[in-house]
C-alpha positions as CSV (number, residue, x, y, z in Angstrom):
1,X,228.4,127.7,155.2
2,X,231.5,128.3,157.6
3,X,229.2,129.9,160.1
4,X,226.6,127.4,160.1
5,X,229.4,124.7,160.6
6,X,230.7,126.7,163.3
7,X,227.4,127.2,164.9
8,X,226.8,123.3,164.6
9,X,230.2,122.5,166.2
10,X,229.6,124.9,169.1
11,X,226.2,123.2,169.8
12,X,227.8,119.7,169.7
13,X,230.5,120.9,172.0
14,X,228.3,122.2,174.3
15,X,226.4,119.0,174.4
16,X,229.5,116.9,174.9
17,X,230.6,119.3,177.9
18,X,227.3,119.0,179.3
19,X,227.3,115.3,179.0
20,X,231.2,114.8,180.4
21,X,230.0,117.3,183.2
22,X,227.2,115.4,184.2
23,X,228.7,112.2,183.9
24,X,231.7,113.7,186.1
25,X,229.2,114.9,188.5
26,X,227.4,111.6,188.8
27,X,230.6,110.0,189.4
28,X,231.9,112.1,192.0
29,X,228.6,112.0,194.1
30,X,229.2,108.2,193.8
31,X,232.7,108.2,195.0
32,X,231.9,110.6,197.9
33,X,228.7,109.2,199.1
34,X,228.3,105.5,198.3
35,X,228.4,103.0,201.2
36,X,231.8,102.4,200.3
37,X,232.6,106.0,199.5
38,X,235.0,108.4,200.9
39,X,233.2,110.4,203.5
40,X,232.0,106.6,205.0
41,X,235.5,105.4,204.9
42,X,236.7,108.4,206.8
43,X,233.8,108.1,209.4
44,X,234.8,104.4,210.0
45,X,238.7,105.3,210.3
46,X,237.7,108.0,213.2
47,X,235.6,104.9,214.7
48,X,238.4,102.8,214.4
49,X,240.6,104.7,216.1
50,X,238.4,105.4,219.0
51,X,237.8,101.7,219.3
52,X,241.5,101.1,219.5
53,X,242.1,103.6,222.2
54,X,239.2,102.1,224.0
55,X,240.4,98.4,223.6
56,X,243.7,99.8,225.0
57,X,242.2,101.3,228.0
58,X,240.2,98.0,228.7
59,X,243.1,96.0,228.4
60,X,245.2,98.1,230.8
61,X,242.5,97.6,233.2
62,X,241.9,94.0,232.9
63,X,245.7,93.8,233.5
64,X,245.3,95.9,236.8
65,X,242.5,93.8,237.6
66,X,244.3,90.3,237.3
67,X,247.2,91.9,239.4
68,X,244.8,92.8,242.2
69,X,243.0,89.2,241.8
70,X,246.7,88.0,242.1
71,X,247.6,90.0,245.1
72,X,243.9,89.1,247.0
73,X,244.8,85.4,246.4
74,X,248.3,85.6,247.7
75,X,248.2,88.1,250.7
76,X,245.5,88.4,253.7
77,X,247.2,91.8,254.2
78,X,245.6,93.0,251.0
79,X,242.3,91.4,251.9
80,X,242.3,93.5,255.2
81,X,243.4,96.6,253.5
82,X,240.4,96.4,251.1
83,X,238.0,95.2,254.1
84,X,239.1,98.4,255.9
85,X,239.4,101.0,253.2
86,X,236.1,99.9,251.3
87,X,233.6,98.1,254.1
88,X,235.1,100.2,257.1
89,X,236.0,96.9,258.9
90,X,237.9,96.9,262.1
91,X,239.6,95.1,264.7
92,X,238.5,94.8,268.1
93,X,239.4,97.9,269.9
94,X,240.0,100.1,267.1
95,X,238.0,103.0,266.3
96,X,237.3,104.3,262.8
97,X,237.8,108.2,262.4
98,X,236.3,108.9,259.0
99,X,237.5,112.4,257.5
100,X,235.4,114.2,255.0
101,X,237.2,116.1,252.3
102,X,236.3,119.8,252.1
């Protein structure tokens, strides 16, 4: 009888182990791959970091554009400089010499 009891308890333990392992596996898959899971959270954290860098870059660009607007509103020399550099405008009697980089 002792051997039969041992065999029954071993089968019961195997069933319990398999059931526990199955439950843990399902839980682990849920934790990792759910829409609120670990993998999604890591992906979103990376996206957040890249978007924060992009926001910082755009804020710096915005600040420099505001400064350029302020200069253009207050200085005729700045307007003249931009007209000469971007649009190759010149005063009467001046010649433009264009230097090409190598």
